[in-house]
C-alpha positions as CSV (number, residue, x, y, z in Angstrom):
1,X,52.9,-20.9,103.7
2,X,56.7,-20.8,104.2
3,X,58.4,-24.0,102.9
4,X,61.6,-25.3,104.4
5,X,63.9,-27.1,102.0
6,X,66.7,-29.5,103.0
7,X,69.2,-30.6,100.4
8,X,71.6,-33.5,100.5
9,X,74.3,-31.7,98.6
10,X,76.9,-32.2,101.4
11,X,76.6,-35.9,101.2
12,X,76.5,-36.4,97.4
13,X,80.1,-37.4,96.4
14,X,81.6,-37.2,93.0
15,X,79.8,-39.5,90.6
16,X,81.4,-42.4,88.7
17,X,81.7,-42.4,85.0
18,X,78.8,-43.6,82.9
19,X,78.8,-47.4,82.6
20,X,78.0,-47.1,78.9
21,X,81.2,-45.1,78.2
22,X,84.5,-46.9,78.5
23,X,87.8,-45.0,78.1
24,X,90.8,-47.1,77.8
25,X,93.7,-45.8,80.0
26,X,97.1,-45.1,78.7
27,X,99.9,-47.7,79.3
28,X,101.5,-45.4,81.9
29,X,98.2,-44.9,83.7
30,X,97.5,-48.7,83.6
31,X,101.0,-49.5,85.0
32,X,100.5,-46.9,87.8
33,X,97.0,-48.3,88.6
34,X,98.4,-51.9,88.8
35,X,101.2,-50.8,91.2
36,X,98.7,-49.0,93.3
37,X,96.4,-52.0,93.5
38,X,99.2,-54.3,94.5
39,X,100.4,-52.0,97.3
40,X,98.8,-52.7,100.7
41,X,96.4,-50.0,101.8
42,X,96.1,-49.0,105.5
43,X,92.4,-48.2,105.4
44,X,89.7,-49.5,103.0
45,X,87.8,-46.8,101.2
46,X,84.0,-46.7,101.4
47,X,82.0,-47.2,98.2
48,X,80.7,-44.0,96.7
49,X,77.0,-43.6,95.8
50,X,76.1,-42.3,92.3
51,X,73.1,-41.9,90.0
52,X,73.2,-45.6,89.1
53,X,73.7,-46.9,92.7
54,X,71.9,-44.1,94.7
55,X,72.6,-45.3,98.2
56,X,75.1,-47.3,100.2
57,X,74.6,-48.7,103.7
58,X,78.0,-47.3,104.8
59,X,77.3,-43.7,103.7
60,X,76.4,-41.6,106.8
61,X,73.3,-39.4,106.8
62,X,73.9,-35.6,107.0
63,X,73.2,-34.0,110.4
64,X,70.9,-31.5,108.8
65,X,68.8,-34.3,107.4
66,X,68.6,-36.1,110.7
67,X,67.5,-32.8,112.4
68,X,64.6,-32.0,110.2
69,X,63.6,-35.5,109.2
70,X,61.3,-36.0,112.2
71,X,59.4,-32.9,111.3
72,X,58.9,-34.1,107.7
73,X,57.9,-37.5,109.0
74,X,55.3,-36.1,111.4
75,X,53.5,-34.0,108.8
76,X,51.3,-36.1,106.6
77,X,50.4,-36.7,103.8
78,X,53.6,-37.1,101.9
79,X,54.4,-37.0,98.2
80,X,57.4,-38.4,96.4
81,X,59.0,-37.9,93.0
82,X,59.9,-41.5,92.1
83,X,61.9,-42.3,89.0
84,X,61.1,-45.4,86.9
85,X,63.5,-45.9,84.0
86,X,64.7,-42.3,84.4
87,X,61.1,-40.9,84.1
88,X,59.9,-38.9,87.1
89,X,56.4,-39.5,88.6
90,X,55.0,-37.3,91.4
91,X,52.8,-39.6,93.4
92,X,51.3,-40.1,96.9
93,X,50.0,-43.1,98.7
94,X,46.9,-44.6,96.8
95,X,47.7,-43.1,93.4
96,X,47.4,-45.2,90.3
97,X,50.2,-44.7,87.7
98,X,49.9,-45.7,84.1
99,X,53.4,-46.2,82.8
100,X,54.0,-45.2,79.1
101,X,55.5,-48.6,78.4
102,X,55.0,-52.3,79.1
103,X,57.2,-53.5,82.0
104,X,58.5,-57.0,81.3
105,X,59.1,-59.6,83.9
106,X,56.2,-58.6,86.2
107,X,52.7,-59.9,86.6
108,X,49.6,-58.6,88.3
109,X,50.0,-58.8,92.1
110,X,53.8,-58.3,92.2
111,X,55.0,-55.7,94.7
112,X,57.8,-53.3,93.5
113,X,60.1,-51.3,95.7
114,X,60.6,-47.9,94.2
115,X,64.0,-47.0,95.6
116,X,65.0,-44.1,93.3
117,X,63.5,-40.7,94.2
118,X,64.7,-37.1,93.9
119,X,62.1,-35.4,96.1
120,X,60.1,-36.2,99.2
121,X,57.9,-33.6,100.8
122,X,54.8,-32.6,102.6
123,X,52.9,-29.3,103.0
124,X,55.7,-27.3,104.7
125,X,58.8,-29.5,104.2
126,X,60.7,-30.7,101.2
127,X,63.7,-33.0,101.0
128,X,65.6,-32.8,97.7
129,X,68.6,-34.6,96.4
130,X,71.7,-32.7,95.5
131,X,72.9,-32.3,92.0
132,X,75.6,-34.4,90.6
133,X,77.9,-34.2,87.5
134,X,76.8,-36.6,84.7
135,X,79.6,-37.4,82.2
136,X,78.4,-37.6,78.6
137,X,79.8,-39.7,75.8
138,X,81.5,-36.7,74.2
139,X,83.6,-35.9,77.3
140,X,81.4,-33.0,78.4
141,X,79.8,-32.8,81.9
142,X,76.1,-32.1,82.5
143,X,74.7,-31.1,85.8
144,X,71.6,-33.2,86.8
145,X,69.7,-34.1,89.9
146,X,70.7,-37.1,91.9
147,X,68.7,-39.5,94.0
148,X,67.9,-39.6,97.7
149,X,69.3,-42.3,100.0
150,X,66.9,-45.2,99.8
151,X,67.2,-45.7,103.6
152,X,65.3,-42.5,104.2
153,X,61.9,-43.8,102.8
154,X,59.9,-46.8,101.8
155,X,57.8,-46.6,98.7
156,X,56.1,-49.8,97.3
157,X,53.8,-50.2,94.4
158,X,51.7,-53.2,93.3
159,X,51.2,-54.2,89.7
160,X,47.5,-53.8,89.1
161,X,47.5,-55.1,85.5
162,X,48.0,-54.0,81.9
163,X,46.0,-51.9,79.4
164,X,46.0,-52.2,75.7
165,X,45.2,-49.4,73.2
166,X,43.0,-50.0,70.2
167,X,44.6,-51.5,67.1
168,X,46.2,-48.9,64.9
169,X,46.6,-49.2,61.1
170,X,49.0,-47.1,59.2
171,X,49.7,-47.2,55.5
172,X,53.2,-46.8,54.3
173,X,54.5,-46.4,50.8
174,X,57.6,-45.2,49.1
175,X,57.9,-42.6,46.4
176,X,57.3,-43.7,42.8
177,X,56.0,-47.1,44.0
178,X,52.4,-48.4,43.9
179,X,52.9,-51.0,46.6
180,X,51.2,-49.9,49.9
181,X,52.2,-51.6,53.1
182,X,49.9,-51.7,56.1
183,X,51.5,-51.6,59.5
184,X,49.6,-52.7,62.6
185,X,50.5,-51.6,66.1
186,X,48.8,-52.2,69.5
187,X,50.8,-51.0,72.5
188,X,50.4,-52.3,76.0
189,X,50.9,-50.3,79.2
190,X,51.6,-51.4,82.8
191,X,49.4,-50.0,85.6
192,X,50.9,-49.5,89.1
193,X,49.2,-48.5,92.4
194,X,51.2,-46.9,95.2
195,X,50.3,-49.0,98.3
196,X,52.9,-47.7,100.8
197,X,54.8,-44.4,101.3
198,X,56.5,-43.9,104.6
199,X,59.5,-41.9,105.9
200,X,61.8,-43.7,108.3
201,X,63.0,-42.2,111.6
202,X,66.7,-41.6,112.3
203,X,66.6,-44.6,114.7
204,X,65.3,-46.8,111.9
205,X,67.9,-45.6,109.5
206,X,70.7,-46.3,112.0
207,X,69.3,-49.8,112.6
208,X,69.1,-50.3,108.9
209,X,72.8,-49.2,108.5
210,X,74.0,-51.6,111.2
211,X,72.6,-54.7,109.3
């Protein structure tokens, strides 16, 4: 079966610097930036989406995506590659996901909106996010996949509960010492169930952008 792929590379702008890395500007660059900020601007610039903020309501959707989005929307069932804490999970509606960690701040019954996804597809169509440049702490640049615009889809998961593994006992000792220390560990994991996975139509996306 021939698969058609649509990429959003034409609408993925240059990413921002990593929030964890702060480079202090030189005095000349700081003076130049202050003069630029005080000068009146004729037109306000639109915010740029990046890997941390994957979508903005003011960013227009590419024409190629609008053209093939109805075909992808009509062919069901759909799958999605959702990212939770930078970990990818390929799921479809009704799947149960056991996260490899305990998610704090949630309780059973809470509904989570999964708004970061790199791939949405069906049997014949695949919508992939374009690659962006990720700036590392050492100044180098690494090419990595970005995220799709969250206005294109709706993916919600409900927190089913938590699971606990059996208690583990591990004996630790140091060299040339007779003292043995016993360490106990019992990890907990959060269970999610994908309750909704829909792809919006171009009209719904435009209505969402107007609000």
